N, C-alpha and C positions, 0 to 999 in steps of 0.2 A: 644714642647713649646706651640703650639696651643691648645693642649688638657689641658695643665696646666692652660690656661687662661679661660677655660670654667667655668661657674658659677654652683655651686651645691646648690639646695634649702636647706636652713637650715644650711648652713655652711658658715663661713666667707670667703670673697674673698681675693685675693692677696693683700699684702701690697702695698702702693703707690710706694715704691722704686722698687719693682719687676715689677709692671705694667709699670713703666717708662722704665726700661731696656728692657723688652719684646717689648714694642712699638717701641723703637729705633732700635732694632734688626730686627723686621719685616719690618720696613720702609727701612732700609738699603738694605735688600734683594730685596725688590720691586724696589729700585732705581738702583740696579746693573744690568749690561748687562750679557747676556749669554756668557760664555767662550767656546772656541772650544772643550774643553775636556768634556763638559756636553751635553748629547743628549737632543733633544727637549722635549721629554716626561718627562724626569726627571726634566728639568727646569720648565715645566708646573706644575708638582707636588709641586715643591718648592714654586712657586708663589701662588698656591692654598692654601697651608698651611699658608703662611704668611698672605694672605688675611683673611683666617679663623681666625687666631689669633687676628688680629686687630678688626675683627667684634666681637669676643668674648669679647675683652677688652671694646669695645664701648657698648655692650649689658649688659653683666654681671657685669662689673666693674663700670657701670654708668660713664664712663670716659668723661670728658668735654674737648673739644678741644678749649682751651682758647687763646693760643698763635697764632699769625698770621702766624709765620714761620712754626710752627708745623702743623697747618691746611692747609696752602698753600702747604707744602711738601706732605701731605697725598693726597690732592685733585689732585695734579699733577700726582702722581704714579697711583692713581685710574683711572684717565682719560687715562693714557697710557695703563693700563691693560684692560680697557674696550674694547680696539680695538686690543688686543693681538691676532695675527693670523687671524684677520678678512680678508677674501679674498679680494684682490684688494686694500688694504689700509695699510699704515704704517705711523705712525706719530712720530715726535720727540718732546719731551716735555722738558721744562726748569725744573730746580730742584724744583721750587716752583711756585704756582700761587698766584697772589695778587689781592685783591679787586679792581675792576675798572669797570666803566660803558662801557669801550671800549672793542672791541674784544680781547681775549687773544691770545698770541703767540702759535701757533702750526703749525709746518712745515710739509706739506704732501709730502711724497716721494713714488711714485708708485713703485711697486715691479713686479717681473717677472710673478707672479701668475695672476696679473690683465691682463697682455698682453696675457697669454694663454687663459684666459676666454674670452677676446675680440675675439681671433681667433676662439674659439668654437662658439661664438655668430655669427660671420660672416658666419660660415658654416651651422649652424642649426637654427638660430634665425628667419630670415625673408628672404626667398628665392624669395618671390614674388616681382616683379618689377612694379613700378607705374610711370607714367609720372609725371615729376616734373612740377606742375602748377606754375604760376607766384605768387610769394609770395607777401602778403600785406606788405606795408611799415611798418616797426617797428615790424613785426612778426618774420621773419627769415632773414631780410636784414642786416642792420647795427649791430643789436644785435648779430647776429650769428658771424659776423666778430670779434667782441670784444670777444665773447666767445671762438672763435678758438685761440685767442692769449693767452688764459690762460688755455687751456685744457691739458697742459703737453704733455704726449706721445699719447694722443688720436688723431687719424688721421682724416683727412677731410672725408674719406670714412665712418668712424663710425658716424660722425655727420650727413652725408647725410642719412644714414640708419635710424637714429633716426628721422630725418625730415619725412622720408617716413612713419615710424610707426605713428608719430603724425598725418600725413595726413590721414592714415587709420582710426584713431580714430575719427577725426573731421568730416570726410566725410561719414563714414560708420555707419551702425546700431550698437547699443550697446547691445550685447546679453550677455555679461559677465561683472561682476563688475571690473575685472582686466583691461579690455580694456576700461571700462568706466571711469577709474581713471583720465586720463589726460584730459578728457572732463570736469570733475567736478572741478578739481584743477586749479585755475587760474594761469596765468603765468606772474609774474611781469616783466615789461620791464627793460632792463638794468641790469639784474641779471644773475648769472651763473646757470640758471635753467635747461639748457639742460643736464648738467652732472648729476644732481640729478635725473632728469626724467629718464635718461638712466640707472643709477645704480639701481633704483627701478625696472624698467621693466626688466632689465637684470637678476636680481635675480629670478624673477618669471619665466622667459622664459628659464631658463637654465635646466629645467626638474630636478631640485634638484641635479645637477651633483656633487655637493660637497659631497653628501652622497653615490655616487656610489662606487663600489669596483673595478672599472676598474684599478685604480692606485695602488691597493694592499691594504692589510689589515693594514699595518703600517701607511700609510697616512691617512686612515680612522680613525684609533685610535688616531693619532696625532690631527686631526681636532676635535675629540671629547674632548680631553684634553684641547685644546686651547679654545673651547667653554665654558668649565667649569671654566677656568680662567676668561673669560669675565663675566660669570654669578657670580663668586665669587666677582669680583670687583664691580659689580652692587649691589649685596647684601650688601657688605661692605659700599658702598656709601649710600644705604638706611638707614643703621644704623647710619652713620655719620650725615645724615640730621636730624635725631631725636636728635642728640647730639649738634647741632649747633642752635643758636638763628636765627630766621628768618631774622632779619635785617642784620646779618653777612652773612648768606647764599646768600642773594640777591646781595651781592657784587661780587659774583662769577657767577652771572646769565649768562653773555655772554660766559663763558667758557663751558657751558653745554647745553644751550638753543639756538636753531638756530636763526640766524638773516640773513635777505637778504643782501648779500654782495654788496659793492659799485661797481661802474663801474671799470672794470679792476682788480678786486680782486677776488680770488677764494673763494668759500664758505667754512667756517671753519667747522671742524667736530664737531658733537654734539651728544646728546642722540638720536636725530632723525636719525642721520646717521646709528646708530645701528638698530633702528626700521625699517628702509627702506632697509638696505643692508645685515644685518646678516642672514646667511643661517639657523640658529637655531631658531625655533619658541619660545623656552623657553627663549633664550637670548633676543629676540625681546620683549617678554612680560616683562622681568626684566627691560629693559631700559624704558619701558612705565610706569612701577610701580614707578621707580625713578622720572621720569618726573612728574607723578601725585603728588608725595610727594612734589616736588618743587612748583608745581602750587597750591597745597592746602593751603588756607589761604593767597594767594598772592594778594588779592583784593586791599589792601592799597598800595602795591608796584606798581601794574599795573595801579592804578588809575591816575597816572601822564601821562599815554600814551595819545597822541592826534595826529591825522592826518586828522581831518575833514577839515582843511584849509591847502592848499598848502603853505609851508613856502618858503620864498625867502631870505635866509640868507647865509652868507659866510660859516657858520658852521651848523652842524646838531644838533638841540636841543636834550637833553636827552629824552624829551617826544616823539619826533618823532622816536628816536632809539627804545624805548620800543614798540611803536606802530608798527614799522617795524617788531620787533621780534614776536609780537602777530600775525601779518598777516602771517609771515613765518611759525609759529606753525600751524596755520589753514591749510596752503597749504600742509605742510608735513604730518600732521595727516590725512588729506583727501586722500592723495596719499597712505599712509599706509593702510587706511581703505579699499579701493577698491582693493588693491593689496594683501591683507592678505588672506591666505587659512586656517590657524589654528583658530578654534573657540575660544580657550582659549586666544590666542593673540588678536583676534578680540575684545573680551570682554574688554581687557585692553586698547585697542585703544579708544574704545567708552567711557570708564570710564575717560580716560585722556582728551578726548574732553569735557566731562561733567564738569570736574574740570576747564578746560580753560574757558568754557562758563560761569561758575559760578563766575569767578573772573575778567574777562575782562570788561573794561568800554566801552561798545558798543555805548553809547550815545556820546562818544568823538571820535569815529572812523568813517571812511567812511562806509556807509551802504553797504551791500552785503555779508559780512562775514557769518552772520547767515543764509542767504538764501542758500548759498552753503552747509553749514552743514545740514540744514533742508532737502534739496532735496536729499542729499546723504544718510542720515540716514533712510529715509522712507522705503526703501526696507528691511532693517534689522529688522524692527518691526515684520516681518513675517519670520524671519530666523528659520531654523530647530532647532538650539541650544537654549535652554531655557534661558541660561545666557546671550546670545547675545540679546535676546528679552527684558530681564529685563533691561540690561544696555542701550539699545536703548531708552526705555521709560524713564529711568533716564535722559538721555541727552535731550529728548524733554521736560521733566519737568524743567530742568535747563534753557532751552530757554524761556519757557513761564513764568518762575518766575523772569525773568530779570525785574528790576524795571523800571518804567516809566508809562505804558508799551510802548515799542518801536513801532512806526508805521510799521516798517519792520516786526515785529512779528505778528501784527494784519493782515497784508496782507497775511502772510504765513498761518495763521489759516483759511483764507477765500478762500484758493486755492481749486480747485476741488479735491474731495477725491481720484480720480484716478491718480492724479499727482504724479508720482514717485513710487507708491505702486506696480505697475505691472512690473517695470523694475528691477526685483530682480535677474534675471539670474538663472543659475542652482544651485548655492550655497545657494539660499535663497528661498525655496519652499513656496508657498502661504499657509496661515493658515486661512485667513479670507475672502476668495473670496466672498462668499455670504454675509458675515457680512458687507462688504462695502456698501451693498444696504439695510442693515437692518433698519427697521422702518423708511422708507422714510417719511418725513412729508407729511401727507395727508390732503387735505382740509376738514375742519369741515363742519357740516351740515349748509346749507344756505349760503355757501361761494363759490365763483368761484375758480377754480383750480389756483394754483400758485399765490395766492394773496400776492403781496409783502408788502402790508400794515400791514399784520398780522404776517406772518412768512417769514423769509429770504428764497430766492430761493435756496441758497446754504449754509446750516448751517455749523457750524464748524465741519470739518471731524474728527479732533482729539478727540473732545468730543464724537462723535458718535462711534469712534473706541474704546475708553476707556470703554464706556458703554457696547459695544458688548463683550469685553473681560471679563467684570465682570459678566454679566447676561446671556450671550448666551453660550450654549454648543459648544465646538469646533467640527469641522467637521472631522478632521483626527485623526488617532490613535497616541499614544505617540511615539515619535522618540526615538532612542537610547540615545540621549542626555538628555531625560527626565527620565532616569532610576533612578536618585537619588531622584526623587520626588514620592509621593504616587501614586500608580497605581490604575486604576479603576475609577478615577474621570472623569466625562464628561466635566469638566471645565478645563481652563488653570491651571497650577500649581500655588499654592498660591503666590510665589514670583512675578509672572507676574501679577496676579490680584491685589496684594498689590501695585505694582508700578503703575498700571493703576489707582488705587484709588488715589494715591498721585498726579499723574498728573491731574486727574479730579478735585481734591480739589483745586489745583493751578489754573486751568482754570476757575472754578466757581468763585474763589476769584478775579482773576485778569482781567477776561473778562466776567464780569457780564451780560452785555447785550446779548452777544452771547449765554450764558448758559440759558437765559430765554426761548429760543426756545425749550428747552429740559426738561420742568417742569415734564411732565408725565414720561419720561424715567428716570430722576433723582430720582423720587419717587420710581420707581421699583428698581433702584440701592440701594437706602437707605434701603428699606425693605429687599432686598436680603442680604446686608451686615450685617444687624442686626440679621439675622438667622444663620450667620456663627459662628463656634466654635473657629476660630482663633482670639485671642484677638487683634492682630495687624490689621487684616482686620476690626474688629469692631471699633477700634480707628480711623482709617482713614475714614471708613464709617461714623463715627460720625461727622467728619469734613465736609464731603460732606453734611450731613443732616443739620448741622449748617448753612452752606451757603445757602442751599436750603430753609430753613425757612426764610432767609432774603428775598428771592424772594417772598415767599408767603405773607410776611408782606407788601411788596411793591405793586405797581400797576401791575396787571397781563396783559399779552397780550390780546387784545380784542377778539381773536379767541376762548378763553376758555369760554365755557358756564358755567352756574351756576352749573349744575350737575357735570361737570368735576372739577369745582372749589371745590365743596364739596368732591369729590373723592380725590383730591390732599391734601386737609386739613386733611381728615381722614388718608390718607397714611402717612402724616407728623407726626401726633400724634402717629400712630403705630410704625413708625420708631424711633421717639424720645423715646418712652417708652421701646424700645428694646436695647437702649444703655447700655452697662455695666457700673457700677459705676466707674471702673478704667478708662474707655475710657472717660467718662464725666468729671472726675476730671482732666484729661490731657488736656482738652480744655482750651483755653484762657478764661479769665473772661468775656470778652464781648460776646464770643460765648455762654457761659453758660447763661448769662442774656438774650441773644436772644432766646434761646430755652425755657426758663421759661416764658418769655413775650409772646411768641407765644401760649404756652399751656394755660396760664391764659386768654389770649384773646379769643382763640377758645372755651374755656369752656362756653362762653356766646353766642355761635353760635345758630342760630335758627334751624339749621339742627340737628336732634337727633343723627344721626350717628357720626357727627363731635363732638358734645357735649359729647357723651358717650366715644369716643376715647380720648378726651382731659382730661376728668375726670379720666379715668383709668391711663393715662400717669402721671398725677399729683400724683396719688397714688404710682406710681413707684418711682418718683423723691423724694418723702418725706422720702423714706428709705435710700437715698444716704447719706453717712457719711459726705460728704462735704457740704450738704445742711441742714440736719435735725437739726443742732444746731443753725441755723440762725432763731431767733424768728420771724423776719419780714417775712421770706419766709414761715415758718410754719403758721403764721397768714393769709397771703395772700392765701395760699393753702386751709386752713380751710374754709375761706369765699367762695372761688370758689366752693369747694366741697359741702358746705351746699346749695349753690344756685342750684347745679345740683340735690341735694337730694330731692328738692321740684318740680322737673320737672314733666310734665304730662306723659312723656315717661317712661314705666317700665324699659326699657333697660338702660336709662340714670340713673335712680334711683338706679338700681342694681350696675352699675359701680361706682357710687358715694358712695354707702354704702361700697363697697369693699375698696375704697380709704380712706374713713373715718376710717375704721378698721385699715388700715396701718398707718394713721396719728396718731391715738391714741396709736398704738404700739410704734411709735416714741416718743410720750409724756412720756411713761413709761421708755424707754431707756434713754432719756434725764434726767429724774428724778433720775435715778439710777447712771448715769455717771456724770452729772453736778450738782446734788444736788438741794438744795432749790432755788438757784439763778434762774434757768430756770422757776420753778413754779411761782416765784414772778414776773418775767418779763412777763409771759403769761397773756393775758387779761382775767380778771374775767368775763367780759360781754360776750366775745367770748366763754369762757368755758361753761357758762350757756346756751348760744345759742346752742352749740354743744350737751349738755345734752338733751335739749328739742327736738331738731331735731332727735337725735338718738332714743329717747323714742317714738316719733311719727312714725319713720321708723320701729320700732320693731313691729308695728301693720300692716305693709304692707305685700305684697306678700312674700313668703318664700325666693325668691332670694335676696330680699332686707333685710328681717328680719334676715337672718343668720349672716350677717356682722354688722347689726345694733346692735344686742345684744352683739357681740364681742366688738364693740366700747363702749357700755354702761359699760361693765365690766372694760375696761381700764380707762374710764373717772372717774368712781366711785373710782377706785384705786388711781387715780391721785389727787383727792381732798385733800386739806389741812384742818387742824382743823378750820381755820377761815372761810373756805367755808361752812363747815358743820353747824357751828353755825350762819351763815348769814341767816336771815329770807327769803331773796330772793331766796336762794338755797334750803331751807328746803323742800318746797312742791315738787319742781322738783326732788330732790333726792328720796323722797318717791315714786313718780310716776315711776321713773326709776327702783327702786328696785322691785316694784310690776310688772312692765313689764317683768323683768327678771324671776321672780318666776312663773308668769303665763305662760311664754314661756317654762320653764322646764316642767310644768305639762300639757302642751297642746299636741294636737295630730299632731303637725307640723312634717315636715320631720326630719329624724334623724340628718341631718347636722345642722338644726336649733337648735335642743335640745342639741346636742353636744356642739355647741357654747354657748348656754345658761348656761350649766353646767360649762364650762370653764370660762365664765364671772363671775359667782357667786364665783368661786374659786379666781378670781382676786379681787373681792370685799372683800373677807375674809382677803386679805393681807394688807388692809388699817387699821392700828392701830387707826386711828382717828375716824373711824365709831363705833357706840355703839353696836358692835356685842355681843350678849348674853343678852342685856338689852332691845333693841328696839323690839316692837311687830313683826316687819317683820322677826326677827331672827328665830322665831318658824316656820313661813311659809317657809322660805328658807330651813331650815334643814328637815322639813317634806317633801318638794318637792324632795330634793336630796335623802332622805331615801327611798322614794317611787320608784324613778327611779332605784336606785342601786339594789333593790330587784326584780323588775318586768319588766323593759324595755326589749323589744325584741332585741334591738341592743346592743351587748356587748361593743362596743366602747363608747357608751353613758354611760353605767354602769361604765366603767373604769374611765371616766372623772368625774362622780359624786362621786365615791369613792375617787378619788384624791382631789376633792374639800372638802370633809368631813375631810380629813387629814391635811388641811392647817392651821386652827387656832392654834396659838402657845401657848395660855394660857387656863387654865381650865375654867376661867370665860367666855371666848368667847362661850363656849358650853351651857351656861345657867344653869338652876337648874338641880338637880340630875335626875329628871324624864325625862327631854329632853335628857340629856347625855345618860341615859340608853336606850332610844328609838333608838338613833343613834347606840349604841353598838349592840343592838338587831338586828337592820336592817342589819348591816354589817355581823353578824353571820349568819343570814338567807341567805344573798347574797352569802356568802362563800359556804354554803351547796348547794345552787342552781347554782353554777358557771359552772356546766356542763349540766344544763337543758336548752335545746333549740330545737326548731322544725326546725330551719334552720341550715343545716350542715355547711354552709359557716361561721356561727358565731362561730362554735366550735373551730376554730383555734385561737380565741382570749381568750379562757377560761383560759389558763395558765397566760396570762397577767392580766386578771381580778382577779384571785386568788392572784397574787403577790401584786396588788394594795390594795386589801382588807386586806391582812395580814399586810401590812405596816400601813394601817389606824388603825387596831386593836391594834398593838403594840404602835402606837402613842397615842391612847386613854389611854392605860394602863399606859404609862409614865406620863400622866397628871391627872389620876384619883385621887379623894380625898376619904376620909374614908367613906363618905356616899354612894359612888358609889360601894364600894366593895361587899356588900351583893348581889346585883343584878348580878354583874359580876361573883361571886362565884356560884350563882344559875345556871347561863348559862353554866359555866364550868362543873358543876356537871351533867347537863343534856346532854351536847354535847361535853364533854371534849375530848373523843377519836377522834371524827371527826376533831375538831379544832386542836388537837395535830398533827394529820397526815398531815393536810394542812400546818401548820406552819413549820413542819419538811421538807416538800417538798419545801416550800418557801425558807428555809435556804439553802437547798441543790441546788436549782435551780440557785443560783448565780454562781456556778461552771459550770453548764451545759450551761447556756445562754451566757456567755461571758468569753470565755477561756482567752482572751488577758488580761482582767482586773479582773480576778476571785478573786485574793487575796484581791484587794481593795474592790470589791463588797461584798465579803464574810465577810471581817472585818467590813464593815459598818453595815451589817445586824446583826452580832454578837454584835457589839457595841450598836445598838439600843435595842436589847433584854436584854442585861446586864443593860442598863440604866433603862429600865422598871422594872427589878427585883430589882435594888437598890432603886428605887422610892417606890415600893410597900413594900419592907422590912421596909423602914423608916416609912411608914404610919401604917403598921400592928403592929409595936411595940407599937403604941399608943392605939391600940384596945385591948379589953379583950374578952375572950371567944374563941369559936371554929374558928371564922373567922380570927384569928390573923395572921396565916402564910400560909394558904392554897393556896391563889392565887400565891404568890411568889414561893412557893414550886412547884406548878404546872408548872410555867415557868422555874424554875431551872431544873426540870426533862426534859423538852423539850430541854434546852440548853445542858444538859449532854448527852442526846441521840444523839444530833447533833454532838457534839465534838467527841464522841466515833466512830460514823459512819465515820466521816471525817478522823480520825486517821487510822481506818481500811482500808479505801480506799487508803490512801497514802502509807500504809505499803504494 
């Protein structure tokens, strides 16, 4: 039946009628008691399958527990099964639980097994005898008498032994977290705390006797089956929680969450009873997962809690009841923390604590709870298991993110760094011994040591720890528990560094004044994170950077000298420029504005290093999709970059020119994606200013010139018809074009000439420019034709051939004479495509031939009848050579790109066929011998290519 209730992806689930029958059947089985004719193991298997079936109904069938009786009955049997076979405990449950703010009924009945364990404890637990000192009033005096009245079968001798154990803990050194537990967990007066203390300690001190084989294999097997029942019940409860509305679930809070009992009342069993008492680490972890699920999102429910003021009423208010439950949760979880030996279960305890801390209203509770959690978790930051380290940092992050911020947390952050970190015991070896002393704040030049006016004498140890985890290599090798993380890294595994970053971001945000002492170190963190390949680390690093920039915008500590100030600002710009677009877009809007404002401000710095870094960072941001369509941002960035473009420092001008190139790339992208609307919104005056500045920069040094000509090409492409006809633009456009043409023809570096050829190609894409008519057209084509034939650098030749193939209309190439000069230059360039003195250039020869062949076919597809005689003459003289190169070009599509060869091959064939059809149409209008020869020549090439392709495929 349980298997029938499993959901299968893609298949319909059971009908409602069947689901209801199955649920009632499973529920009846769980409510029934074991009969004498059924052995324990069989009964356990029966319970397991019933629990499995209900869990499947809740998961796969999306079953909603709407009826109070149905829900109450299920929760009652689940609670009963959670404790099934738990050593030393047996409970009787009513048929159903009902929503109530008061403790639920569950009668505890001790069993013989508990007595046998007590006997074993008496023999082996604590044979040392200590003199009983005089007890303080209220510690073991009257309270103990009341406890003794409610301990059931526990003897006075057992309580005395517990008192001796507590005395050992309180008076002796703490060398192990297990013995340290009772020192950390506070003991509420008037409560039955001795029993729970004893049960917790007893489980650990029994040398895991529950798993020994001394009693025989059958008993060991039975304990295993009983543990699986408890685990199944907890897993089923976890599924039930997801099926219940939170407001309904919290009606059953007191049935599963511990509450400090009243005077004369025994403590009720709860999920924490399992976490403290169950011998199975897996079961303990399951109970903590369930408790975490209950605590998750409980902030509104817990917000009513209050015990800041002692109430003096005849009844206990609900707010005090919830506050008492919160305090008891803290006590029990801290007991479980220091008593736990399993790393996996330890991780769950800490996660549960983090959930509790995130939802409890500490501003309405008596202070001290967070201090106990804080001091107890510090050793686990250095635990050998990486998951424990991560969850410990998560818990600390939850504490520092508590709103207010609380004075208690502020005091904790100012504790000495050694407080608690060295009391880790054998289970938590140190990982950051020297890191605790890393980068101690040193006095700056001209200052006396330990100057309290400038730097705190004891900075925030947690900030320093997080920084050390992020930027410093770890000192020891990876432990076994790190096996699931990439080996070979000298740093902490990414999850630990990521969690440290999140805590650091919370600290910088919530405790701003403390973080100001770490400006230099935070700069190093920012730069380090921006170098990471992990996008999550980049994202949280970006948050740290965003808060860091807030510090740089504000007043800096007086100890920071001007040189250091400039270093900080340069580091800030470098860090901000390294943020990935995805990380930046994930930041809140005010953080984005903060980053942009800082860069725009630093762009006016008098320090050239700062100004250069800011200009470059703006060039990065202008490419972000979340910013580039904002006309105001583009305009502000353009004005800032133009300011830097006129700086006296060559380095600043070079960075500004690079950013201007990026900005003009953005203009083209916006023009293509947003259409005319963006062009019309962009300021004409600013556009004219950019044209003039780029033209002037194109006469600068090569490092500036290479990007200035790139920007010119984009700007001339961006112009609309009304710009070109505007008298204010006309002279500037002419100067810009002349600057490009002269750069192509110059003896500048190859990078500059490559960018100039690229820019002219961009100019040719603007249909509004009078290409083919204006005098500068001849100069531009002549410059490109010269480069494609004779430039030593093949990459520049390739770019010039590409530019010559861009105009889409025959009119753009001008008169026949000019068209034929371009054709002739390309034919010569094709024949000289292997002529080079530099062997390194030879590897680009195939790409050069490909680009020239594309340009030649493009020209043929546009040629008019007056162009054909010259083309025919060229073919007559060099037809064989051209034919071989074109055939090689057609074939190379298969060789160069096997993945997309059919698409590439089809495109080339399509272009050649288009040229043939165009020429056939023109030649029909001609008379004489020239009528069909060019098209026939091309048809012969196409036929040869097709035959060769078919032969290859055959």
